[in-house]
C-alpha positions in Angstrom: 199.9 97.7 166.1 196.9 97.6 168.2 195.6 100.0 170.2 196.8 98.6 173.8 200.4 98.1 172.3 200.3 101.8 171.6 198.7 103.2 175.0 202.0 101.2 176.6 204.2 102.8 174.0 203.1 106.1 174.8 203.2 105.6 178.4 206.8 104.5 178.1 208.0 107.0 175.4 206.0 110.1 176.8 204.2 109.9 180.3 206.6 108.2 182.0 209.7 109.1 180.5 211.6 111.1 183.0 213.0 113.3 180.0 209.5 114.5 179.0 207.0 114.5 182.0 208.1 111.9 184.9 210.4 112.3 187.7 212.7 109.7 188.6 212.0 108.6 192.5 213.1 106.3 195.1 210.3 105.3 197.2 209.2 102.0 199.4 205.9 100.5 199.4 206.2 98.3 202.7 209.9 96.6 202.4 210.4 97.0 198.7 212.3 99.7 197.4 211.8 101.0 194.1 213.3 103.8 191.8 211.9 104.5 188.8 209.8 107.1 186.7 206.3 108.1 188.2 204.1 111.1 187.9 203.0 112.9 191.4 199.8 114.8 191.2 199.6 116.8 194.8 196.0 117.2 195.6 197.2 119.7 198.5 196.5 119.9 202.0 192.6 120.2 203.5 191.0 120.3 206.9 190.6 116.7 207.7 187.5 115.4 208.5 187.2 113.9 211.9 184.7 112.1 214.1 183.3 113.5 216.9 185.1 111.9 219.3 188.4 112.9 217.8 189.6 116.0 219.8 193.3 116.4 218.1 193.6 119.9 216.9 195.9 121.1 214.2 196.2 117.9 211.7 195.7 118.1 208.3 195.4 115.6 205.5 197.6 115.7 202.6 196.5 113.8 199.3 198.7 112.5 196.6 198.2 110.7 193.6 201.0 108.8 192.0 201.1 107.4 188.3 203.6 104.2 188.0 204.4 101.9 185.2 203.1 98.3 186.2 206.7 97.5 184.7 208.3 99.0 187.4 206.2 97.7 190.3 205.6 94.2 189.1 202.6 93.7 191.4 199.8 95.5 192.2 200.2 97.4 195.7 197.2 96.6 198.0 194.8 99.3 199.7 196.4 100.0 203.4 200.0 99.4 202.8 202.3 102.1 203.7 204.3 103.9 200.8 207.3 106.2 201.6 208.9 109.0 199.7 211.7 110.7 201.8 210.7 111.4 205.0 206.8 111.2 204.5 204.8 108.1 204.9 201.6 108.0 203.1 198.6 105.4 203.3 197.3 103.8 200.0 193.6 104.5 200.3 192.7 103.3 196.6 194.5 101.5 193.8 193.4 101.5 190.1 195.3 99.7 187.7 194.9 101.0 184.2 196.5 100.3 180.8 200.3 99.4 181.8 200.0 101.7 184.6 199.1 101.7 188.5 197.2 104.9 190.1 197.9 104.9 193.5 195.5 107.3 195.7 197.8 108.2 198.5 197.0 110.2 201.9 199.1 111.3 205.0 198.2 113.3 208.1 200.3 116.0 209.2 200.6 118.9 211.3 
């Protein structure tokens, strides 16, 4: 077995295994529904950077990183697409395909 095959096996058997590490979540990217094992890394909420012409107060920026198996998504999402988890709608700000998985960097503004 070569190195890439070992990584793919470990991603499936451990990292994206809902009995070991991942959680099975239902989410939407655009109009497409997905349900499967993903890992969410919550970067937390922070004060947002706003331009001087923006006078809206009380909004915070929420960062989230999602690790999803490529086998679940089948295609690589695009920067700028919306991703919905429950009632929360995030914007995909960065997409990083890596070794059989897709790393999605997500942002959402909230009060």
